[in-house]
VOVEX-240485 format. One record per atom (N, C-alpha, C): x, y, z. Coordinates in steps of 0.1 Angstrom, whole numbers, plus 5000, padded with zeros to 4 digits. Example, Ala and Ser with C-alpha at 12.3 -4.5 7.8 and 13.67 -1.06 7.14 Angstrom:
REM VOVEX-240485
513249435078;512349555078;513249675078;512849785071;513749895071;512950005079;
***
This chain:
REM VOVEX-240485
475349624857;475049514862;474449584875;473549524881;472549574895;473049474902;473249534915;473349444928;472549364930;471749344928;470349194928;470849114921;470449194905;471249124902;472649024900;473149054903;474649044911;474248924918;473748974928;472948854939;472748724933;471148734930;470648654920;471348554911;472748634909;473348474900;473948394904;474848454912;475648374921;475048294930;473848324936;472848254945;472648094937;472348144920;471548064916;473247964911;474048024908;475347944904;475447884921;475847934932;475847854936;474347714942;473547704938;472747644940;472747514935;473247554919;473547464910;475047344915;475747454914;476947374922;476547284935;475947324940;475847254950;474747094949;473847144939;473047014938;473746894926;474946984925;475646884911;476946824922;476746844930;477946744944;477246634945;478046544955;478146504963;476946554974;476946414986;476246514997;477246515007;476546575018;478046655024;478746525033;479846535033;481246485040;481646515051;481846495065;482646555072;483946565067;484746705068;485846755065;486846715071;487846675073;488846705084;489846855076;490146905083;491347025079;492247025087;493347015073;494646975082;495547135078;496847115087;497547285083;498647275079;499047105073;500647105071;500447075055;501247025043;501547055034;502147145029;501447205015;502547295005;501447425001;502347475003;501347655000;500447624994;500347564981;499847554971;498447464978;498247334986;497747294992;497147334997;497647455007;496547475019;495747625004;496247654996;495447734989;494447654986;494347514978;493447464974;492347434985;492847444994;491547375002;490447485011;491647615011;490547745013;489247735005;488347795011;487047895012;487548005002;487648085015;488348225012;489248225000;489448304993;490648304986;491448374987;493148374987;494048434995;495048314987;495848434986;497548424977;498748444988;499648374995;500648315007;501848305001;502048425005;504048424997;504948385017;505348295016;506248295029;507348315033;507848325040;509748385047;510248355038;510248215030;511048195025;510948265012;510248295006;510148354990;510148504993;510048564999;509648735006;511548745010;512348655012;513748685013;514848645001;513848544994;515048524980;515948564977;515148734976;516348754964;516748884974;516948894985;518248994992;517949104988;516149144989;515449294990;516349355001;516149484997;516449605010;515649625012;514349665005;513149675013;511849635006;510649625012;509349575010;508549574997;508949734987;508349764974;509349664969;510249574968;511049534958;510549374960;509849384967;509149194970;507949194968;507149304973;505249304972;505349314952;506349404946;506349424929;505949274922;506449194928;506749064920;505249014921;504749014932;503248934936;502548924924;501648884921;500048824911;499248984916;499649004903;498349154911;498649274913;499949304918;500849414930;501149494919;501549594921;502249714916;502249794923;503849884916;504049994930;504250114925;503750214931;503250364915;504650424917;504550594910;505950584911;506250714926;504950694934;505150774950;505650644959;505450564954;505650444962;504450344971;503250384963;502150374970;501950204964;501350104972;500949944972;499850024964;499749914954;498249904947;497949744940;496649744941;496249634934;495449624924;495149544914;494649564903;494549694896;496049784898;496649874895;496150004900;495049964909;494750054921;495850104936;495750164937;496350244953;495550344958;495950494964;495250524963;494650554971;494650444981;493250424993;492150274989;492250224977;491550144967;492249994978;493650024983;494049874984;494449894996;493449835005;494149795019;495349765023;496049835030;497549755040;497349735054;497049595049;497149565066;498649565076;498849525086;500049505093;499349445108;499849275107;498849175112;497449195113;496949225104;495349205102;494949355106;495449475105;494749595112;495549685103;494549785096;495349885092;496149975091;497149995087;498250055087;497850185086;498750285094;498350405098;498950535083;498250615087;498750705074;500450735074;500850755059;501850765066;503050675066;502650535065;502850415066;504150415054;505450445058;506550375050;507050215046;506950165030;507450015031;509050065038;509750115037;510950065040;511050085057;509650125063;510050065081;510049925083;509649835077;510049695080;510349615066;511349575071;512549495069;511949345062;512249305053;511949215049;512449055057;513549045063;513648935072;512448945087;512149035088;511449025097;510148975100;509748905082;508248905079;507748795080;506848735086;506548595087;505648545070;505048605066;504148575057;503548665055;503148715035;502448805028;501248755029;499948795026;498648745026;497948845014;497548805002;497048874990;495448854994;494848934993;493248914995;492248944988;492148904972;491149004963;489948984968;489148924972;487848954978;487748984996;486849065000;487149095018;486348975022;486149005031;485648835046;485249015057;484148905064;483649045070;484749045083;485048945087;485549005102;487049105099;487549065087;488649245085;487849355078;488549445077;487849575071;487949585055;486149585055;485549625039;486649745033;486949795039;487949935029;489149895020;488749805011;489649695003;488849684990;488749814980;487749774968;488449714959;490049734960;490349664948;491249474955;491349544970;491949414976;492349444989;493049334993;493949385005;494949285009;496449345013;497649315016;497849265028;497649155041;498149185051;499549125048;500449245057;501349185062;502149155078;502448985083;502348905092;503448925095;503949045107;505048995111;505748865118;506848805121;507348655128;506548695141;506048595142;505248505159;505848375166;506448305158;507048205165;508248225172;508348175181;509548175189;510648075190;511748055189;512547955185;513347935200;513647855205;514147835212;515547865214;516047975220;517548005222;517948105211;516648095200;517648145184;518148285184;519348275178;520448405181;520648385164;519848565160;520748555142;520848715143;521748705134;522048845130;522548845115;522248955108;522748985091;523349155092;523849135086;524649285081;524649245067;525149425063;524749445046;524549565045;525549575029;525549695024;525249695012;524249845010;523749864996;524249994993;524949984976;525150124967;524150114953;523850244957;522850264943;523250414940;523650444930;524050594924;524950624934;525950584937;527050604948;526650654960;525550634967;525350644980;525850524984;525650524995;525950345003;524750335012;523850265018;523550255027;523850075037;523850145046;524750015056;523449945067;523249845071;522249765076;522149695081;521949685097;521949585103;520849535111;520649415112;519349345117;519949225127;519049185135;518849125146;517749075151;517748905149;516848815157;516948755168;515848755178;516548715196;514748625201;515048575202;513748455209;513848335215;513248315225;513748185233;512148155242;512148035248;511247995251;511347875261;509647885271;510047755279;508547685278;507847625286;506847565285;505647665284;506147775289;504547855294;504847965286;506048005286;506548155282;507448155266;506948265257;508348275247;508248425246;509648435241;509948615235;510048615223;510148685216;511048755201;511148895202;511848935191;512849065194;513149055180;512849165176;513649175158;514149315161;514849375157;515449495155;515849555141;516349695130;516649655122;517249825120;518549835118;518849965123;519650005105;519850155101;519750125086;520250325085;520850325082;521450465074;521250455056;520350575053;520850575042;520850685035;521850695025;522250815017;521550805005;521350964996;520950994984;520851004980;521551074965;521851164957;521051184945;519951194946;519051194930;518751304927;519451274915;519551414904;517851394892;517351514889;515951494886;515551664874;515251604864;514851754854;513551804849;513051924853;511851964851;511952054840;511152004825;511552104815;509652194816;509652284816;508052314810;508252424799;506752404793;506652464778;505652514780;504852664779;503852714771;503252714757;502252694756;501452774744;500452834739;500552974732;498853024732;497952954718;497052994723;496252954713;496152914698;496752944693;497452904680;498652784684;498952724688;499852654695;501252654696;501952814692;503052904693;503352834708;504352824704;505752854721;505952964726;505452994735;505553104748;506653104756;506952974761;507652974776;508652864770;509852824775;510552664776;511352724786;511052624795;512352624808;513152484810;514152494816;514952374819;515452414831;515052294838;515152364859;515652194862;517252154860;517652074869;518252084884;517951924889;517651974902;518351864910;518651844927;518951774924;518751734940;518151644946;517651614957;518851454969;519351544977;519751464982;520351504997;520651395006;520251365027;520451255029;520451265037;520751145046;519551095052;519450935059;517650895067;518950805075;518550825089;518450755096;517550655102;517150485103;516050445109;516250335117;515050285130;515550215134;514050145139;513850015134;512949965138;512849815147;511749835155;511449745168;510449645165;510549545165;509149485165;509149315179;508949375192;509249275205;508049195204;507649115207;506649015210;506548905227;505548925231;505548815245;504348765240;504748605242;503448495241;503848405259;502348455266;502248315273;500848215268;501148075278;500748035279;499248005293;498248065289;497748025305;496847905306;496147905321;495547825325;494347805318;493947675310;492647595303;492847615288;494347625287;494547665273;494447785269;493747885273;494148025269;495248095266;495448185256;496548225257;496748405254;497648485256;497948585259;499248665253;498748745241;499948755232;500248935232;501448975231;501749125236;502749175223;502249245212;503249245198;503049415198;504349455200;504549615196;505449655176;505449725171;505949805165;506149905170;507349945163;508250085163;509050125157;508950275149;509850315137;510450435144;511350445144;511950565140;512750585136;512450725129;513450775117;513650885119;514650975109;514551075112;515751165094;515151265089;515651255076;516251425071;517551445071;517851555065;517951565050;517051665043;517151645028;517551785025;517851795015;518351915009;517751924990;517252024986;516551994974;517052144968;517852144955;518452274949;518052274935;517752394932;517252404919;518252554910;518152454899;518552614890;518152624873;517252704873;516352714865;517152834854;516852784837;517552824826;516352884820;515853014817;514953024804;515153004792;514652964787;515352924771;514253014760;513153034765;512453094759;511353164769;510853324768;510353364775;511153374791;510053424809;510853524817;511053374823;511853404835;512253304850;510653304856;511153174866;509653194874;510453294883;509453284891;509753344906;511053374913;511153244918;512953204922;513053124909;514053154906;515053064890;516052964898;516552984914;517752964920;517252944931;516652834936;516252824954;516852684952;517052704964;517052534973;515952494992;515752404990;514352375003;515252285015;515352315026;516052235037;514952185042;514652045044;513552015056;514451905065;513951945074;514651875090;513351785099;513251675098;512051565103;512351445113;511951455121;511151335128;510551255128;510651145128;509251075124;508950885135;507750935144;507750845151;506150775148;506950625147;505750525145;505750435155;504750415163;504450305174;503450225174;503550125175;501850045175;501749925185;500949895194;501049805208;499549715203;499549585209;498449515207;498549375213;497349395222;497449295234;495949215223;496849075228;495748985220;495548845231;493948845231;494048795245;492848605237;493148465239;492348405231;491748305247;490648295241;489748185254;489348095248;489248025251;488647855250;487347775253;486547785248;485147755259;485047575254;483747595260;482947445262;482547425240;482947265241;482647295221;482947305213;484647335215;485247375201;485347535203;483847615207;483747765208;484947835211;485347955206;486248025209;486148175208;486748295220;486548375217;487948475218;488748535211;489248635209;489048785208;489948885214;489448985219;491049005219;490949175208;492549285209;491649405209;492849425221;493149635218;494349665216;494549775211;495149785203;495449975203;496250075201;496950185206;498150165193;497850345189;499150385177;499550505180;500450565179;500550705171;501650695160;501550795155;502050785143;502350965139;503551055143;503451175147;504951225135;504951355134;506051425126;506451535133;507751585138;508051745141;509251785129;508351905121;509451885111;509652025110;510752095103;511252215103;511852215091;511152335081;510952335063;511852485063;513252495055;513352665048;513252635036;513052695027;512452725015;513652895005;514652945005;515753045001;515253044983;515153164981;514253194967;515553324964;516053274950;517053354946;516653404936;517153514929;517153514910;518253454907;518453494893;519153404882;520653434887;520353554892;522353584899;522453524910;521553464920;521753424928;521553534940;521053634941;520753744948;519553664955;519953714971;518153634976;517353724976;515753684970;515053724973;513753704981;513953604988;512953594999;513353415007;512153385016;512853275028;511153245030;511253125030;509353065035;510152955048;509753015058;510052925069;508552805076;508952735078;508252615086;507952555095;506852555105;507652485112;506352375114;505752305118;505152165112;504952015126;503651995127;503751905139;502451845133;502251725125;500751655122;501551535135;500351535142;499951375151;499051325147;498751175143;497451115142;497650985151;496650975166;496750855169;495450825168;495250645173;494450585162;494050445184;492850455189;493150335192;491850235185;492650135189;491050015183;490949895199;489749855193;488849705199;488349625189;488949515189;488549415179;488249275192;486949175186;486849095190;485648985189;486448885185;485848775179;485448635185;483748625183;483748495189;483548355181;484048245179;483748205170;483348015181;481847985173;481647875173;481047755163;481847665162;481147505156;479347525157;479147475143;478247385147;477947245138;477847155144;478347065136;479447025130;479546925120;480246905110;480147035099;479947095092;479847185085;479847295087;479147355099;479447465098;480547575108;480647715105;481947725114;481247865118;480547945123;479848065124;481048185141;480648285132;481648355138;480648535139;481048555150;480148725151;481248795160;481148925155;482748985164;482249165161;482849245167;483049375169;484649415165;484049505156;486149565150;485549755157;486049785161;485850015167;487050045166;487450185163;488250215164;488050415168;489050495170;488750635176;490450695170;490050755161;491650845154;491150925153;492651075156;492451185159;493551195153;493851325145;494551375130;494751525142;495451585145;496051705141;496951745139;497251885136;498351995127;498652115135;499352115137;500452295137;500952315126;500852445119;501352485113;502052665111;502852675118;503752815120;504252835107;504052925098;505252975088;505453095084;505653145085;506853315089;507353315070;507353435066;508053495052;508853605056;509753615045;511153705047;510953745037;511853845032;511953945024;513253915020;514053925009;515553865007;516653985017;515954065022;516354135028;516854105047;516153955046;515853895063;514353945064;514354055062;512754135072;511854045067;510954015077;509553965082;508454055076;507953965063;506954005054;505953935061;505753895068;504153745069;504253665080;503453635082;502953525090;501753485091;501453285092;500953235103;500453125104;500153115116;499653005125;498252955122;498552835125;496952765116;497552655125;495852575129;495752455137;494452375131;495052255127;493652155122;493652015130;492451995133;491951895133;490551775132;490951675134;490351615125;490051445131;488951405130;488651235142;487951195137;487850995132;486750975131;486850865141;485850825141;484850705150;484250585142;484650485139;484350375134;484050265144;482750225140;482350085151;481749935141;481949835141;481649785127;481349635139;480149605137;479849425140;479549355126;479749255129;480249175117;479548995122;478948895115;479148795115;479448695101;479648595104;480248495094;479348365095;479448295082;479648135081;480148075072;480847995074;482247905068;481247795068;480847705052;479747635055;480047515047;480547385044;480847245040;479747235034;479047295024;477747225017;478047115017;478847065005;479146914998;480946825006;480846704998;482446754996;483346784991;482546864976;483446944969;482847114972;482047104975;481647264970;481047334987;482247404993;481847515002;481447695000;481247725007;480747865009;481047875020;481148055016;481348145026;480548255026;480048315039;478548385039;479248495049;478948625047;479148705053;478748875056;478548915068;477749035066;478549145076;478949295072;479249345082;478549485079;478449565092;477849695091;478649795099;479049905091;480249975095;479950105095;479750195102;479750325111;480550395107;480950505101;481850645106;481450775107;481750795116;481250935122;483151055127;482651165114;483651215113;483551385114;484251415122;484651565127;485651655120;485551765111;486751815115;486851975118;487852015127;488052165129;489052225125;489352365120;489952455117;490952535120;491552615128;491452735133;492452835123;492752885116;493352965103;492453045092;493153075087;492353255083;491653155068;490453235064;489653195056;489752995055;490152935066;489152775069;487752785068;487052655063;485952615062;485352615077;483752625079;483352605092;483752425100;483252455111;483352315115;482852195109;483152095106;482451955103;481851825107;480451825100;480651635113;479551585101;480251505102;479451405090;479351245094;478351195089;478251065101;477150955082;478350855078;477650735074;477750645078;477050505071;477250395073;477150315064;477450135061;477550105050;477449915053;476349875048;475849745051;476949665037;477649565041;478749545034;478849405030;477549285023;477449155026;479049125017;479149005022;479948915007;479848815013;480248725005;480048584999;480848514991;481748434991;482748374988;482648184984;482648194973;482248024969;483247924967;483347794967;484847744958;483747604955;484747554944;483747394940;485147344933;485547184938;486047184933;485846994922;486347044913;486446924902;486946814903;486446744897;486746554902;488346574894;489046664892;490946634887;491046754902;490446774911;491546824921;491246984919;491147044903;490947224902;489947264910;489947394912;489047474920;488347544908;487947594914;486647714906;485947824917;485947924919;485848054927;485448144924;483948164930;483148284928;483348394935;483248474939;482948554950;481848734945;481048724960;480748874956;480748954970;481249084967;481549134983;481249294976;480649394990;480249504986;481349584996;482149614989;483149775000;483049884998;484049975008;484350135003;485550135003;485650325003;486750335008;486550475014;486950515024;485950585037;488050705029;487550875036;488650925027;489750925039;491150955037;491850955049;491951065058;492251065072;492151215073;492551305068;493851315067;494651375065;493751455045;493251405042;492651445035;491451545037;490851515053;489651595052;490151735063;491651735064;492251835067;492051925061;491552075060;491152155047;493052225047;494052165052;495352275051;495852315037;496652405033;496652415022;498552375024;498652295013;500352285008;500552294997;501452424998;501452534988;503052514984;503152544970;504352554960;504952654963;506252644967;506852784966;507152854954;507252804952;507852854930;507152804925;506952904913;506552874902;504652764899;504252804904;502452794905;502452784895;501052654892;500952664877;500352554876;498952584867;498252434862;498752284864;500152274861;500852184864;501952154874;502252264882;502852254899;501252314909;500552254911;499452384913;499452334940;498952464944;498852414957;497452214962;498352224967;496952114974;496252114986;494952044981;494252105000;493352035000;493252025017;492051875016;490651955014;489251805017;488251865012;487151785026;487151855034;486351815044;485251745045;484251785034;482851765023;483051615019;484751545018;484851385010;483551295020;483051235010;482251095015;482650975009;482350865019;483250805013;482250714997;483450634993;482950574980;482450404980;481350384977;480650244977;481250174963;481450044967;482049974954;481249814954;480449784946;480249624946;481149564936;481249454941;482649374934;482649254932;482849194918;482649034915;483749014910;484148904919;485748804919;485548654911;485848584904;486148544900;487548394893;487348294895;488948244888;488548084889;489648034886;490347914879;491747844882;491647734891;492947724900;493247574893;494447574887;494547394879;496247354888;495547264895;496647224903;497547114896;498847114898;499446994886;500446904898;499846904916;500746834920;502546894924;503246874939;504346924935;504647114936;503047134940;503647314943;503147334932;502947274921;502647384907;501447404904;501047484899;499447574896;499847654887;498647654879;498447754873;497247834869;496347934872;495648004877;495148104860;493648124870;493548264856;492048334867;492148454868;491048514878;490748654870;489448664869;488948814863;488248904877;487949014875;487349084887;486349184878;485549224888;484349344880;484249474896;484649554892;483849694903;483249794897;482049814902;481249944900;481350054913;481850154916;482550244926;481250324920;480550394930;479950484935;480550624943;480150734941;481150854943;482250834949;483150824933;484150834933;484850954934;486250954939;486951074941;488151134927;487651244927;488651304916;489451424926;490851434917;490851594919;490951654908;490551794912;489251914912;490852014912;491052034893;492252164895;491252274898;491452364902;491052524904;492252634908;491552764907;491852914906;491152914919;491553004928;491853074937;492353214945;491653314940;492653424943;493953444932;493553384924;494953404913;495553304911;495353134924;496653074927;496052954924;496852844913;496452704912;495852594922;495052554928;494952484938;494252344932;494352234940;494552094935;493752024949;492451964950;491751934961;490751824960;490351724965;489651584962;487851634962;487851594952;486151614955;485551474946;484251404956;483351324948;482851334936;482951284922;482151314912;481951114905;480951124910;480451104905;480450904906;480350864895;480450704891;481750654884;482450514884;483150444879;483650304880;483950254866;484050114866;485350094870;485549944870;487049874866;486749764866;487149684856;487549534853;489149504850;489449364847;490649354847;490849164850;491649104844;492048964846;493748944848;493548834858;494948824862;495348684857;496448594854;496948534856;498448504861;498148324866;499648344872;500248164871;501548124871;501548024868;503247984880;503047864886;504247834893;504647694886;505747734881;505847564875;507347524882;507247444893;508847354898;509447204889;509747244874;510747194867;511047034865;511847114878;512346964884;512947014897;514046904906;513946954920;514847094924;515347154913;516447184912;515747334909;514847344899;514447434888;513247474888;512647574894;511347694892;511447804888;510247814878;509647874870;508547964879;508148054872;507248174881;507148294869;505248324873;504848414863;503848464865;503448564864;502148614866;501848754857;501148754854;500348864843;499048934847;498849064847;497349144851;497049264840;496049184831;495149394827;494149414832;494649564835;493649634842;493049754832;491249774831;490949834828;490049934838;489650054835;488650164847;488550234835;487550354834;486150464833;485750514848;486150644842;485250764854;484350834840;482850764848;481850814837;481650984838;482351084846;482051204847;483251264839;484151184836;485451254827;485651224816;484951274807;484851214791;486551174788;486251104778;487251014770;487751044760;489051024757;489950884757;490450894773;490850734773;491850744785;491450824797;489850814800;489050894815;489350744824;490350694831;490250544837;491050654853;490850574860;490750574873;492450664877;492650754883;493450834887;494850734889;495950714882;497350644887;497350464887;495750424875;495850334873;496750274868;497550154870;498450074864;497750004851;497950014838;497049914828;497249764831;498849774831;499349644829;500649604842;500749474844;501849404850;502749304844;503449284843;504249154840;505349084852;505248964855;506748894862;506848744855;507948734855;509048604846;509948614857;510448494864;511048484875;511648324874;513248284877;513348154882;514348124893;514648044895;515547984906;515847834899;517347854903;518247674900;518747714916;518647594919;519447584932;520547414928;521947424932;522747354935;522547334953;523647214952;524247194968;524147274977;524947424973;525247534980;525147654977;524647664962;524547814960;523147764954;522547904955;521147944945;521448054941;520748044929;520948164917;519648194912;519348294906;518048334903;517648474901;516648504890;515948694887;514248664889;514548774889;513048844884;513048964873;512348894861;512049044850;510549114855;510449244858;509449284861;508849414854;508149444844;507349534838;505949554844;506349704839;504949774850;504549904840;503049884829;502749944815;502650124825;502350174816;501450334821;501450374811;500450484808;499750594799;499750694804;498450764793;497950904797;496850844804;496450924811;494950894818;494751064825;493351084825;492851184820;492051254832;492351354835;492251374853;490451484849;490651554837;489251684838;489651664821;488651754815;489051804804;490151874798;490551954811;491952004809;492651964808;492751804821;493951774823;494851634821;495351584814;495751504812;497151484818;497251324822;498151314828;499151194824;500551164818;500951024818;502350984824;502850864825;503950854828;504550744820;506150704822;506550594810;506550464818;506550364812;506950204818;508250184824;507850124834;508950074840;509249884839;510849924831;511249804835;512449764844;512549664852;513349644861;513749484859;514949454859;515749314859;516249304871;516249214882;517249164896;517149014891;518749024898;518748874903;519948914913;519848744913;520948734933;521048604931;522048584938;522748454942;523248414958;523048294958;523048264977;524048154979;524948224985;525948114984;525748045004;525347905007;525547895020;527047835028;527547915030;528847865038;529347745047;528547735053;527947655064;526647615071;525947525078;524847575083;524747615091;525247755095;524747845099;525647985097;526147985086;526448085077;526148075065;525548225056;525348215047;525448345042;525948385029;526248505017;525148545011;524648705010;523348674999;523548804985;523848784977;524048924963;523248944960;522949034959;521349134944;522049224941;521349234927;521449334923;519949364914;519149484918;518449534917;518149664905;517349634897;516949734894;517949784879;518649654868;519649634860;519649694852;518449734839;518549804832;518149954834;517749994844;517750134847;517850284837;516650194836;515550304826;515150474834;515450484826;515350654832;513350664828;512950704844;511550714842;511150884842;509550914832;508951014828;507851044836;507251154839;506351204842;505851334832;504651344828;504051464824;502551444823;502451634831;501651644836;501551784826;500351754817;499651854807;497951994809;498152104810;497052124812;496452224798;494952194791;494552304785;493252354784;493252464779;492052514777;492052644771;490852684765;491252764754;492052894749;492652904766;493752974762;495352954757;495052824760;496452744750;496852634761;498152614759;498852474769;499652494783;500052424789;500852424801;501352334805;502952254796;503452064797;504052134810;504352054818;505751974823;505951854826;507251844821;507651664819;508751684835;508751544842;509951524850;510451414844;511451444842;513051364840;513451274850;513651134855;514651084874;515250954866;516451014864;517150864859;517250784870;517750644867;517550524876;518650504880;519350374891;520550354890;519950224896;520950104896;521050004901;521649984912;520149904923;521449844932;521749724936;523049764939;523849654945;524149564959;523849464965;523749484978;524149304980;525349334990;525549194997;525649225013;524349095017;524649045029;525048965032;525348945048;526448845051;524948785067;524548655065;523648585071;524248505090;524248545100;524748445107;523648385118;523848235117;523048235134;523748145141;523648235153;524548195164;523948055174;
***
């Protein structure tokens, strides 16, 4: 379906709904009521998860919270996915701003989050880099007079202990308020996994079989700080300053011991690698709100962030008897700095329109120094390489939007955003490509409509144009090498400065049935048509296997989502959601030619039961998987995930409560398979990872 046909159909549907409704009646917008009531009233579709639901199960990290939300899944690498799509298709926002590359879900404690918003369709005010949708994580903003609260927890996973302590302080007077949340954690991990590698010739005969058990162990110390200051100025203006700081030190060791059951060993059958790194993620925003005449309002925000890492990597390669064969030492220090500026002017026009215009600009620079030295088994230097990489992106977006209460039952949102990207890439390294400068611009119209039926049920329809810009790390042509056993299933990885943005048209529709008392049943469907889709391409360069991203034609994605929230009694709540996703990449032959790493389906079933001083509950999460074809030669697959989480909350008194949680009680082994097949035969690698239950006890105290 072409874009103009979709637009025409939507406008016809909007007109039909408008004429079928009553004449316009002024509408009073209330902000009180239940979460379902607010969702029922809003024109723009959003699912809001409040603080109580976020902390309900006592999760240690944000990933466990997100995996239970409608249409959300977590990939094996920890990436957040909507509609089964991560890899940049899902936009992650922190207080309405895109997070930096390398953002870790572990950096935000669930206790510090005020709410999470799931945005299935875009609005002009927020970034349109949200092909699959956006997840907006809102940190706590409200400051309570004299608040002093602390929580301490201990979690155990696979024999490793993770202690954590959190504190939240706040105070206020008539014109000034402040708050500070801090979390300190120390995590130890001991994670075993096993790689199997097999190779067959053109006739199918087995020519190589290797088994490599490995153990990854280490320690991670992390500190998160989220300070906030609020001022009430004269004339009703407000000034807010909010910052986010995440400091992490990682000391990690990986050991491998290969057994060749058939055929020869790899270059380094026994090897170990040490990685020591310090991560610093800092972000600060100043937000000014100025009230004007006739209900108009001007909002401006200035922000800056830095995301940097200093790391040392040492790889030691040995033969099957443990004799040293070589050493690879790397010092690297990627840094990504960003400055942002946003502004919005809002003005009500009569009683039916709310107009807004504004801008959104940013300047981002990523630079990386990489110094590596090679040694032989006797410790003599055999080679060295020093490389400097740099890429920067300037972004400027202008937008306008109109929220229009057409009739008492029918409302319409119209938005238009123009976004321009200017990208430059430079490299000072051996065999590096020439300097590259690219520019692109995207017009992104968006339309969302809401029609309320006589029984208060809601019909929604939305059209949007979105895009996916290549992240800076993918534009830098830096080579990430595999230190041992380079082959089609374990290639080096490299960026591509020639990447172009992916463009997409999207159609969303939903029916929401409200039962009262916060109960809800809903069904939604979506369709995406993506142009210039990015696919990983495998090739050989000077005898070395390399994987790099390339733009490769068009793709389609569609799916359905079901959601139910049923408070059966004052004590018992039931909830469930289900999503099913399909996709197809045109330039990849089928079957299984879906978008890379797309999750085909997710299911969540949960319940909570409350007594006067106790609350118990749990959630079952299922995440489907299966084969995904990357090219004619490459086919990857993964196992499905089944996780059972239970919790209990005991209110000891008015200010103290004890929370117990147990996650991943089913402890299913995870497997990933990578296969390469050509006329000479096939290579297959199977990665097996056992999983462990996480047991956590947390004491929370209000001072």
